[in-house]
C-alpha positions in Angstrom: 0.0 0.0 0.0 1.3 3.5 -0.8 2.3 5.5 2.2 0.7 8.8 3.2 2.9 11.9 2.4 2.7 13.6 5.8 4.5 16.8 4.6 1.9 17.4 1.9 -1.0 16.4 4.1 0.2 18.9 6.7 0.6 21.6 4.0 -3.1 21.2 3.2 -4.2 21.1 6.8 -2.4 24.5 7.5 -3.2 26.2 4.2 -5.3 29.4 3.9 -7.8 27.2 2.0 -8.2 29.0 -1.3 -9.6 25.7 -2.6 -12.8 26.1 -0.7 -14.7 27.6 -3.6 -13.9 24.6 -5.8 -14.7 21.7 -3.4 -18.2 20.5 -4.6 -18.9 18.6 -1.4 -18.2 21.7 0.8 -20.3 23.9 -1.4 -23.2 21.4 -1.4 -23.2 20.7 2.4 -21.5 23.7 4.1 -19.8 21.3 6.5 -16.4 22.5 7.6 -15.3 18.9 8.5 -15.6 18.0 4.8 -13.7 21.0 3.5 -10.4 20.0 1.9 -8.4 21.4 4.9 -10.9 19.8 7.3 -10.4 16.4 5.8 -6.6 17.0 5.7 -6.6 17.9 9.4 -8.5 14.7 10.4 -6.2 12.6 8.3 -3.1 14.3 9.7 -4.1 13.9 13.4 -5.0 10.2 12.9 -1.8 9.5 11.0 0.2 11.2 13.7 -1.4 9.0 16.3 -3.1 11.9 18.1 -6.6 10.6 17.3 -8.0 7.2 16.4 -10.3 6.4 13.4 -13.9 6.2 14.3 -17.0 6.1 12.0 -17.6 9.8 12.2 -14.1 10.8 11.2 -14.0 8.2 8.5 -17.3 9.5 7.1 -15.8 13.0 6.9 -12.6 11.9 5.3 -14.6 9.8 2.8 -16.5 12.9 1.6 -14.2 13.3 -1.3 -15.2 12.9 -5.0 -11.6 12.5 -6.2 -12.4 15.3 -8.7 -9.2 17.3 -7.9 -11.1 20.6 -8.1 -9.1 21.6 -5.0 -6.0 21.6 -7.2 -7.2 24.6 -9.3 -6.2 27.1 -6.6 -3.8 25.0 -4.6 -0.4 26.6 -3.9 1.3 23.2 -3.5 1.8 21.8 -7.0 2.9 18.4 -5.7 -0.1 17.9 -3.4 -2.8 15.4 -4.4 -5.2 15.5 -1.5 -7.5 13.0 -3.1 -4.7 10.4 -3.0 -3.6 11.3 0.6 -7.1 10.9 1.9 -7.4 7.6 0.0 -4.2 6.2 1.5 -5.4 7.4 4.9 -8.7 5.7 4.6 -7.0 2.4 3.6 -5.3 2.5 7.0 -8.7 3.0 8.7 -10.0 -0.1 7.0 -6.9 -2.0 8.2 -7.9 -0.8 11.7 -11.3 -2.4 11.5 -13.3 0.9 10.9 -15.6 1.0 7.9 -18.7 2.9 6.7 -22.0 0.9 7.0 -23.3 2.7 3.9 -20.8 1.0 1.6 -21.0 -2.5 3.1 -23.7 -3.8 0.8 -21.8 -2.6 -2.3 -18.6 -4.0 -1.1 -20.2 -7.3 -0.4 -21.6 -7.3 -4.0 -18.2 -6.6 -5.3 -16.8 -9.6 -3.3 -19.6 -11.9 -4.4 -20.4 -10.8 -8.0 -17.3 -8.8 -9.0 -19.6 -5.8 -9.5 -20.7 -3.3 -6.9 -24.2 -3.3 -8.4 -24.9 -6.9 -7.7 -25.4 -10.0 -9.8 -24.4 -9.5 -13.4 -26.7 -10.6 -16.2 -24.0 -12.9 -17.7 -21.9 -12.7 -20.8 -22.4 -9.8 -23.2 -25.1 -10.9 -25.7 -23.9 -11.4 -29.3 -25.2 -9.3 -32.1 -27.0 -10.8 -35.1 -23.7 -10.7 -37.0 -21.9 -12.6 -34.2 -19.2 -9.9 -34.0 -20.1 -8.8 -30.5 -18.8 -11.7 -28.6 -18.9 -12.6 -24.9 -15.8 -14.7 -25.4 -12.9 -14.7 -27.9 -13.9 -18.0 -29.5 -17.3 -16.6 -30.4 -16.0 -13.9 -32.6 -16.7 -13.9 -36.3 -14.5 -12.7 -39.1 -13.6 -9.1 -39.4 -15.9 -7.0 -41.6 -14.8 -5.0 -44.6 -13.0 -1.7 -44.0 -14.6 1.6 -45.0 -12.7 3.8 -47.4 -10.2 6.1 -45.7 -10.4 9.8 -46.1 -11.1 13.0 -44.4 -14.1 15.3 -44.2 -14.4 18.9 -43.4 -15.8 19.7 -40.0 -19.4 20.9 -40.1 -20.2 21.8 -36.5 -20.5 25.1 -34.7 -18.5 25.4 -31.5 -19.1 28.5 -29.4 -17.4 29.2 -26.1 -20.1 31.6 -25.0 -20.2 30.8 -21.4 -16.7 29.6 -20.7 -15.4 30.8 -17.3 -11.9 30.5 -18.5 -10.1 28.7 -21.3 -8.2 26.5 -18.9 -5.4 25.9 -21.3 -2.8 27.1 -18.9 -3.7 24.6 -16.2 -1.0 21.9 -16.1 -0.9 18.8 -14.0 2.5 18.0 -12.4 4.2 14.6 -12.2 4.8 13.7 -8.6 8.3 12.8 -7.6 7.2 9.3 -6.3 5.3 8.6 -9.6 1.9 8.4 -7.9 -0.6 7.5 -10.5 -3.4 10.1 -10.5 -1.5 13.4 -10.5 0.3 13.3 -13.9 -1.4 14.1 -17.1 -0.2 13.0 -20.5 1.8 16.2 -20.9 4.2 15.2 -18.2 6.8 12.4 -17.9 5.3 8.9 -18.1 6.0 6.0 -15.7 7.8 3.1 -17.2 4.7 1.1 -16.5 2.3 3.6 -18.1 0.3 1.7 -20.7 -1.4 4.5 -22.5 -1.4 4.0 -26.3 0.2 6.4 -28.6 -2.3 7.9 -31.0 0.4 8.6 -33.6 1.2 4.9 -33.9 0.6 3.6 -37.4 -2.3 1.2 -37.8 -3.9 2.0 -34.4 -7.4 1.3 -35.7 -6.3 -2.0 -37.3 -5.1 -3.6 -34.0 -7.0 -6.3 -32.2 -9.3 -4.3 -29.9 -10.8 -5.2 -26.6 -13.6 -2.8 -25.7 -14.2 -2.6 -22.0 -17.6 -1.1 -21.0 -17.3 -1.0 -17.2 -19.7 -2.1 -14.5 -21.6 1.1 -14.4 -22.6 1.0 -18.1 -23.3 -2.7 -17.8 -25.6 -2.3 -14.9 -27.3 1.0 -15.6 -27.0 2.1 -19.2 -26.8 -0.8 -21.7 -27.9 1.6 -24.5 -24.3 3.1 -24.4 -22.9 -0.4 -24.9 -25.1 -1.0 -27.9 -24.1 2.3 -29.3 -20.4 1.4 -29.0 -21.0 -2.0 -30.6 -22.9 -0.4 -33.4 -20.2 2.3 -34.1 -17.3 -0.2 -34.0 -19.0 -2.6 -36.4 -20.0 0.3 -38.7 -16.4 1.4 -38.9 -15.1 -2.1 -39.6 -13.1 -2.3 -36.4 -12.0 -5.8 -35.4 -13.0 -5.9 -31.7 -14.4 -8.0 -28.9 -16.3 -7.5 -25.7 -15.7 -10.1 -23.1 -17.5 -11.0 -19.9 -16.3 -8.3 -17.5 -15.4 -8.0 -13.8 -15.1 -4.6 -12.2 -11.8 -2.8 -12.6 -11.4 -2.9 -8.9 -11.1 0.8 -8.1 -14.3 0.8 -6.0 -12.6 -1.8 -3.7 -9.6 0.5 -3.3 -11.8 3.5 -2.6 -13.7 1.6 0.0 -10.4 0.4 1.7 -10.2 -3.2 0.6 -6.9 -3.3 -1.1 -6.7 -7.1 -1.2 -10.0 -7.3 -3.2 -8.7 -4.6 -5.5 -5.6 -6.7 -6.2 -7.7 -9.8 -6.8 -9.9 -8.1 -9.3 -6.8 -6.7 -11.0 -5.3 -10.1 -11.3 -8.5 -11.6 -12.8 -8.7 -8.8 -15.3 -5.0 -9.3 -16.3 -5.8 -13.0 -16.9 -8.9 -12.4 -19.0 -7.3 -9.6 -21.0 -4.3 -11.8 -21.8 -6.5 -14.6 -22.8 -8.4 -12.4 -25.2 -5.4 -12.0 -27.4 -6.1 -8.2 -27.8 -3.3 -5.7 -28.0 -5.3 -2.5 -27.3 -8.0 -1.9 -24.7 -10.5 0.9 -25.3 -12.8 2.2 -22.6 -15.3 5.0 -22.3 -15.1 5.0 -18.5 -12.6 7.5 -17.1 -12.3 5.6 -13.8 -11.5 2.4 -15.6 -9.1 4.1 -17.9 -7.2 5.6 -15.0 -7.2 2.3 -13.1 -5.9 0.3 -16.0 -3.3 2.8 -17.2 -2.0 4.2 -13.9 -3.3 2.4 -10.8 -2.5 -1.1 -11.9 1.1 -0.3 -12.9 1.6 1.6 -9.6 0.7 -1.6 -7.7 3.0 -3.7 -10.0 0.0 -5.2 -11.9 0.7 -3.9 -15.3 -1.7 -5.1 -18.0 -0.4 -7.1 -21.1 -1.9 -4.5 -23.5 -2.0 -0.8 -24.1 -4.9 1.5 -23.0 -6.6 4.3 -24.9 -9.6 6.4 -23.9 -12.8 6.1 -25.9 -13.1 9.8 -27.0 -9.6 9.7 -28.5 -10.2 6.4 -30.2 -13.5 7.4 -31.8 -12.1 10.7 -32.9 -9.4 8.8 -34.7 -12.0 6.8 -36.5 -13.6 10.0 -37.7 -10.3 11.6 -38.7 -9.4 8.5 -40.8 -12.8 8.4 -42.5 -14.0 5.2 -41.0 -17.0 7.2 -39.8 -18.7 9.9 -41.8 -21.2 12.5 -40.5 -24.7 11.9 -41.6 -26.0 14.6 -44.0 -29.3 14.9 -42.1 -27.8 16.0 -38.8 -29.6 17.7 -36.0 -31.3 20.9 -37.0 -30.3 20.6 -40.7 -33.9 21.4 -41.6 -34.2 24.4 -39.4 -32.7 25.8 -36.2 -29.5 24.1 -34.9 -29.8 21.7 -32.0 -28.2 23.3 -28.9 -26.1 21.1 -26.6 -23.7 21.8 -23.8 -20.7 19.5 -23.0 -19.8 18.5 -19.5 -16.1 17.7 -19.0 -15.7 14.6 -16.7 -13.1 15.5 -14.0 -10.6 12.7 -14.9 -10.7 13.3 -18.6 -10.2 17.1 -18.0 -7.8 17.3 -15.2 -5.9 14.0 -15.2 -5.9 12.8 -18.8 -6.3 16.4 -20.2 -8.8 15.1 -22.8 -10.9 18.3 -23.3 -10.6 19.0 -27.0 -11.1 15.5 -28.4 -14.8 15.3 -27.5 -15.4 18.9 -28.8 -13.7 18.0 -32.1 -16.1 15.1 -32.4 -19.0 17.4 -31.9 -17.6 19.9 -34.5 -18.0 17.2 -37.2 -21.8 17.0 -36.7 -23.6 19.5 -39.0 -26.4 21.5 -37.5 -25.1 21.2 -33.9 -24.5 24.3 -31.8 -22.4 23.8 -28.7 -22.5 26.3 -25.9 -20.1 25.9 -23.0 -21.3 25.7 -19.4 -20.0 28.2 -16.9 -17.1 26.0 -15.8 -15.5 23.9 -18.5 -12.3 22.1 -19.6 -9.7 21.9 -16.8 -11.9 24.1 -14.7 -14.9 21.8 -14.9 -17.0 21.1 -11.8 -17.9 17.6 -10.6 -21.2 16.1 -11.2 -21.2 14.2 -7.9 -20.4 10.8 -9.3 -16.6 10.5 -8.8 -15.0 7.7 -6.7 -18.3 5.8 -6.4 -19.6 8.7 -4.3 -23.2 8.4 -5.5 -23.4 5.0 -3.8 -21.9 5.9 -0.4 -23.5 9.4 -0.2 -26.5 9.6 -2.5 -28.1 12.7 -1.0 -24.9 14.8 -1.2 -24.1 13.5 -4.7 -27.6 14.7 -5.8 -26.9 18.1 -4.2 -23.6 18.4 -6.0 -25.2 17.5 -9.3 -28.0 20.0 -8.9 -25.4 22.8 -8.3 -23.6 21.7 -11.4 -26.8 21.7 -13.5 -27.3 25.3 -12.7 -24.2 26.2 -14.6 -25.5 24.9 -18.0 -27.4 27.1 -20.4 -31.2 26.8 -20.2 -32.7 24.6 -22.9 -29.5 22.9 -24.0 -29.3 19.1 -24.2 -26.4 17.8 -22.1 -23.6 15.6 -23.4 -20.8 14.0 -21.4 -18.2 11.3 -21.9 -18.5 9.3 -18.6 -21.2 6.9 -17.4 -20.9 8.3 -13.8 -21.5 11.8 -15.1 -24.5 10.8 -17.2 -26.1 9.3 -14.1 -25.2 12.2 -11.9 -26.7 14.8 -14.2 -30.0 12.9 -14.6 -31.6 15.0 -11.9 -34.0 16.9 -14.1 -36.3 16.3 -17.1 -33.7 17.2 -19.6 -31.8 14.8 -22.0 -28.3 13.7 -21.0 -26.4 11.9 -23.7 -23.2 10.0 -23.5 -20.8 11.1 -26.3 -20.8 7.6 -27.9 -24.6 7.8 -28.3 -24.2 11.0 -30.4 -21.5 9.3 -32.5 -23.9 6.4 -33.1 -26.8 8.7 -33.9 -25.1 11.1 -36.2 -22.3 9.2 -38.0 -22.5 6.4 -40.5 
């Protein structure tokens, strides 16, 4: 288990707290104990042996979405409070203290390899037999579409941007901790992120990993991904999945997290794939950074869904439909919500917007906080399961920052769920790709 960095934790505990305005949990609850510095003080005192973990203190220290909004104004560039709190909570679990609210989900994870309970079984094959639950069920690869490029036809307007956010840079931590560095910094030797410039990226043997949240709560996004991959002539497979294991780590069961990682390593190796694609930011971060940090590197490279699907469009594997939204009249207005991990850890803010630019008749208006300055939807770090009322309050505050009347689009299954608080459409990006590309 990674050790707590007491120097950085104390820095946060004694800081003037400029981050308060960006902590979504504090803003939603008004509780000083769950302010970044409040949580840091609790963790500091416990780690120094001046206090002992109990349920109340663990509850406060667990009120962290992992969104890293606190880093926006943080004067300590090497501090990642989300990680320090995580490592501190792991110690609490080792001391026999846990939160009753997460026990049912943790038990599900142990029993079914999914926090949501019993899985429905292997992924159902499509009529063409190319969507396979197991490798041996896969059919032959379909024909490739003609390669080429197409001029962008969208209309992107930064009307409501609070700030461009381009100057925000993540820093690589000296000890190589997984979640602080973005792709612009130095990469760990075990970093398995794929290189987009690699020739033939789309022609590799692809394993598409959906993630337990999509499998349990939004199978329409899985069907959309399958449809798009088949339409583009991509050779791919979807196997029977176990959870990536990050929920176990968040909830303090490091051994279960390791067990799930080992099972995933075995299944991925058996698939024969060389590249894993996932639309889930938490899964992407777990596979590309958290596994290698624990010495459990995967036998294949990892790429995020938005980047992979954008490459399909750039290479002409997918073409925008001529009868796009609003082509017969007023343009359809949408607003894109940046998931925290894509924006602040992976620095994937422009790829989704470029995809949207290709769709004719689409008008994109930015929310009040966007790109690296995005604000959390309330779904990070499995927060919506442990603290559903607070998660809903965080989501409602975020929804107030979107332009009235706009349809919402995001690229994260947790964000989609979190933003479903009102009677307004919330799309996952892959669903728009499926709807408006052929």
